[in-house]
C-alpha positions as CSV (number, residue, x, y, z in Angstrom):
1,M,87.9,113.3,127.2
2,G,89.5,112.3,123.9
3,K,89.3,108.9,122.4
4,L,93.0,108.3,123.3
5,E,93.0,109.5,126.9
6,N,95.6,107.8,129.0
7,K,97.2,106.2,125.9
8,V,100.9,106.6,124.9
9,A,101.9,106.8,121.3
10,L,105.4,106.2,119.9
11,I,105.9,107.8,116.5
12,T,109.0,107.4,114.2
13,G,109.8,109.9,111.6
14,G,108.2,112.5,113.9
15,A,110.2,115.6,113.0
16,R,107.8,116.8,110.2
17,G,105.4,115.7,107.4
18,Q,103.0,112.9,108.2
19,G,104.7,112.1,111.5
20,R,104.1,115.6,112.8
21,S,100.5,115.6,111.6
22,H,99.9,112.2,113.3
23,A,101.4,113.5,116.6
24,I,99.2,116.5,116.7
25,A,96.1,114.5,115.7
26,L,96.7,111.9,118.4
27,A,97.5,114.5,121.0
28,R,94.2,116.3,120.4
29,E,92.5,113.0,121.3
30,G,94.5,112.8,124.5
31,A,97.5,110.6,123.8
32,R,100.9,111.4,125.3
33,I,103.5,111.4,122.5
34,A,107.1,110.1,122.2
35,L,108.6,111.3,118.9
36,V,111.6,109.7,117.2
37,D,113.7,110.8,114.4
38,A,117.3,110.5,113.2
39,P,118.4,114.0,112.3
40,K,121.3,113.2,110.0
41,P,121.7,112.8,106.2
42,I,121.6,109.6,104.2
43,A,124.0,109.6,101.3
44,S,121.7,108.3,98.7
45,V,118.8,110.6,99.6
46,S,119.0,114.0,97.7
47,Y,116.6,116.0,99.8
48,P,117.2,117.3,103.3
49,L,115.9,114.9,106.0
50,G,114.2,116.0,109.2
51,T,116.4,118.0,111.6
52,E,116.7,118.2,115.4
53,A,115.1,121.6,115.3
54,E,112.1,120.3,113.4
55,L,111.8,117.4,115.9
56,D,111.8,119.9,118.8
57,E,109.2,122.0,117.0
58,T,106.9,119.0,116.7
59,V,107.3,118.5,120.5
60,K,106.3,122.2,121.0
61,L,103.2,121.8,118.8
62,V,102.1,118.7,120.8
63,Q,102.7,120.5,124.1
64,A,100.6,123.4,122.8
65,E,97.7,121.0,122.9
66,D,98.4,120.7,126.7
67,I,99.8,117.1,126.1
68,P,103.2,115.8,127.4
69,A,105.7,115.0,124.6
70,I,109.3,113.9,124.4
71,A,111.8,113.9,121.6
72,L,114.1,110.9,121.1
73,Q,116.9,110.5,118.6
74,G,117.1,107.1,117.1
75,D,117.9,105.4,113.8
76,T,115.4,102.7,112.9
77,R,118.1,100.8,111.1
78,S,119.7,100.2,114.5
79,M,117.9,97.6,116.6
80,A,119.9,98.9,119.6
81,D,118.5,102.4,119.0
82,M,115.0,101.2,118.8
83,R,115.2,99.1,121.9
84,R,116.6,102.2,123.7
85,V,113.8,104.3,122.3
86,V,111.2,101.9,123.6
87,S,112.9,101.7,127.0
88,D,113.1,105.5,127.3
89,T,109.5,105.9,126.4
90,I,108.3,103.4,129.0
91,A,110.6,105.0,131.6
92,R,109.0,108.3,130.9
93,F,105.3,107.4,130.4
94,G,105.0,103.9,131.9
95,Q,103.7,102.2,128.7
96,I,103.4,102.2,125.0
97,D,99.9,101.7,123.6
98,I,100.3,102.9,120.0
99,L,103.1,102.5,117.6
100,L,103.2,104.5,114.4
101,A,106.1,103.1,112.3
102,N,106.2,106.1,110.0
103,A,109.9,106.7,109.3
104,G,110.8,106.4,105.6
105,I,112.8,107.8,102.7
106,A,112.5,108.1,99.0
107,S,115.0,108.2,96.1
108,Y,114.7,107.6,92.4
109,S,116.7,105.6,89.8
110,P,116.1,103.0,87.1
111,L,117.0,99.6,88.6
112,A,119.6,98.9,85.9
113,T,121.7,101.9,86.9
114,M,120.8,102.1,90.6
115,S,123.8,102.2,93.0
116,D,124.3,99.5,95.6
117,Q,124.1,102.1,98.3
118,M,120.7,103.5,97.1
119,W,119.2,100.0,97.1
120,H,120.6,99.1,100.6
121,D,119.6,102.4,102.1
122,M,116.0,102.1,100.9
123,I,115.5,98.5,102.2
124,D,117.4,99.2,105.4
125,V,115.2,102.2,106.3
126,N,111.8,101.5,104.8
127,L,111.6,97.7,105.4
128,T,114.2,96.6,108.0
129,G,113.8,99.9,110.0
130,T,110.1,99.3,110.2
131,A,110.6,95.7,111.2
132,N,113.1,96.8,113.9
133,T,110.6,99.3,115.3
134,I,107.9,96.7,115.6
135,R,110.2,94.0,117.0
136,A,111.4,96.5,119.7
137,V,107.9,97.3,120.9
138,L,106.1,93.9,120.5
139,P,107.4,92.2,123.7
140,H,105.9,95.1,125.8
141,M,102.6,95.0,123.9
142,I,102.4,91.2,124.2
143,E,103.1,91.4,127.9
144,R,100.1,93.8,128.3
145,S,97.9,92.0,125.7
146,Y,97.3,95.4,124.2
147,G,98.6,97.5,121.3
148,R,97.8,99.3,118.1
149,I,100.5,99.2,115.4
150,V,100.1,101.3,112.2
151,V,102.7,101.1,109.5
152,T,103.1,103.9,106.9
153,S,103.2,102.1,103.5
154,S,102.3,103.6,100.1
155,Q,100.4,103.1,96.9
156,A,103.8,101.9,95.7
157,G,103.0,98.8,97.8
158,R,100.0,98.1,95.4
159,K,101.7,98.4,92.1
160,G,105.0,98.8,90.2
161,I,106.3,102.3,89.5
162,P,109.3,103.1,87.2
163,N,112.4,104.4,88.9
164,L,111.1,103.1,92.3
165,A,111.9,99.4,92.2
166,H,113.7,99.6,95.6
167,Y,110.9,101.7,97.1
168,C,108.2,99.4,95.7
169,S,110.0,96.3,97.0
170,A,110.2,97.8,100.5
171,K,106.5,98.8,100.5
172,W,105.3,95.5,99.1
173,G,107.4,93.9,101.8
174,L,105.6,95.9,104.4
175,S,102.3,94.3,103.3
176,G,103.7,90.8,104.2
177,L,105.2,92.1,107.4
178,V,101.9,93.7,108.6
179,R,99.8,90.7,107.8
180,T,102.2,88.3,109.4
181,V,102.5,90.4,112.6
182,A,98.7,90.6,112.7
183,L,98.4,86.8,112.7
184,E,101.2,86.3,115.3
185,V,99.6,88.8,117.8
186,A,96.0,87.8,117.1
187,P,95.9,85.2,119.9
188,F,96.7,87.9,122.5
189,G,93.3,89.5,121.8
190,G,94.1,93.2,122.2
191,I,96.8,93.9,119.6
192,T,96.3,94.9,116.0
193,C,98.7,95.6,113.2
194,N,97.6,97.5,110.1
195,A,99.1,99.6,107.3
196,I,98.0,102.9,105.8
197,L,98.7,103.4,102.1
198,P,98.8,107.1,101.1
199,G,98.8,108.5,97.6
200,G,100.8,111.6,96.9
201,V,101.0,113.5,100.2
202,E,102.2,117.2,100.3
203,T,105.3,116.8,102.4
204,P,109.0,117.8,102.0
205,M,109.7,114.3,100.7
206,M,107.7,115.1,97.6
207,K,108.9,118.7,97.0
208,N,112.4,118.5,95.6
209,D,114.1,118.7,92.2
210,E,114.7,114.9,92.0
211,V,110.9,114.2,92.3
212,Y,110.1,116.9,89.7
213,R,112.5,115.4,87.2
214,T,111.1,111.9,87.8
215,F,107.5,113.1,87.2
216,R,108.4,115.3,84.2
217,P,111.4,113.7,82.3
218,D,110.2,115.5,79.2
219,L,111.3,118.9,80.7
220,D,114.8,120.2,81.2
221,N,114.1,122.0,84.5
222,P,110.7,121.0,85.8
223,T,109.1,122.8,88.6
224,L,106.6,122.0,91.4
225,E,103.8,123.3,89.2
226,D,104.9,121.0,86.3
227,M,104.7,118.0,88.7
228,E,101.4,119.0,90.1
229,A,99.9,119.0,86.6
230,V,100.8,115.3,86.4
231,L,99.4,114.5,89.8
232,R,96.1,116.0,88.9
233,Q,96.0,113.6,86.0
234,L,96.9,110.6,88.1
235,N,94.3,111.2,90.8
236,P,90.7,110.4,89.7
237,M,89.4,112.8,92.4
238,P,90.1,116.4,91.5
239,T,93.2,117.2,93.6
240,E,96.9,117.2,93.1
241,W,97.7,116.5,96.7
242,I,96.5,114.6,99.7
243,Q,97.2,116.5,102.9
244,P,99.0,114.9,105.9
245,E,95.9,115.5,108.0
246,D,93.9,113.2,105.7
247,I,96.3,110.4,106.4
248,S,96.1,111.2,110.1
249,A,92.3,110.8,110.1
250,G,92.8,107.2,108.8
251,V,95.5,106.6,111.5
252,L,93.1,107.8,114.2
253,Y,90.5,105.2,113.1
254,L,93.0,102.4,113.1
255,V,94.2,103.1,116.6
256,A,90.8,103.7,118.2
257,D,88.8,101.2,120.1
258,E,86.2,101.1,117.3
259,A,88.8,99.3,115.1
260,R,89.6,96.6,117.7
261,Y,88.9,93.8,115.2
262,V,90.5,95.6,112.2
263,T,93.9,93.9,111.8
264,G,96.1,92.8,108.9
265,A,94.3,95.5,106.9
266,M,95.6,97.9,104.2
267,L,93.8,101.2,104.4
268,D,94.1,103.3,101.1
269,V,93.9,107.1,101.4
270,A,94.7,108.0,97.8
271,A,91.9,110.0,96.1
272,A,90.9,106.8,94.1
273,F,94.4,106.3,92.7
274,N,94.3,102.9,94.3
275,A,91.1,102.1,92.3
């Protein structure tokens, strides 16, 4: 039996990247999986977001582990969507034990020239969307006096980074959100709320021309290889990328019974960039 046998996990941003990796990792430990994504573009985001086909592919990968999984479409910016997602998950599986609030976006601009839309999209998805997701599931967890909540934050929640004022603001906001939720649910005994703070993870969010230009403004047409050279300099440990599976290992710890008294914590998985 896996560590998460008889548990149910709800994962936002589940179509690909870290969300997909987390889904497979939790499934291998026995958790049944409900995957949520909003397969539609956001105007201020230059790279393609997760698609319905990718969400369905994640479901198939979980099912290949002989674990039940469902795909649900929902936009974390909509409280109504998230309440429906929670209701549908409970209707299908009977409970929600684990919430991975993983959905997020990235975009890049100096604050002085940032569009209103770019600012609002970032805060709406990365901060308000995460709060909506937690708010939707908390009554169920409080009723059962059990739950594991893990929020995907970032090293941008530890420091300031040029061209990412909106992203940093959202991720710093998540630190306050996580700690406050941890305190509010502490009296119920069996609910924890933590954040995981990755460094540069090799996902589609990080592999696009806008990111390359941000990391290498000194070049006219920077490539992936040009950006990776910078990443190798930023990471004290000898790697340009952290893999999604490395983040999933941290998530597995936070949702396991062994971490029952770990709450309000910020877990860095960042190749010493955080140090």
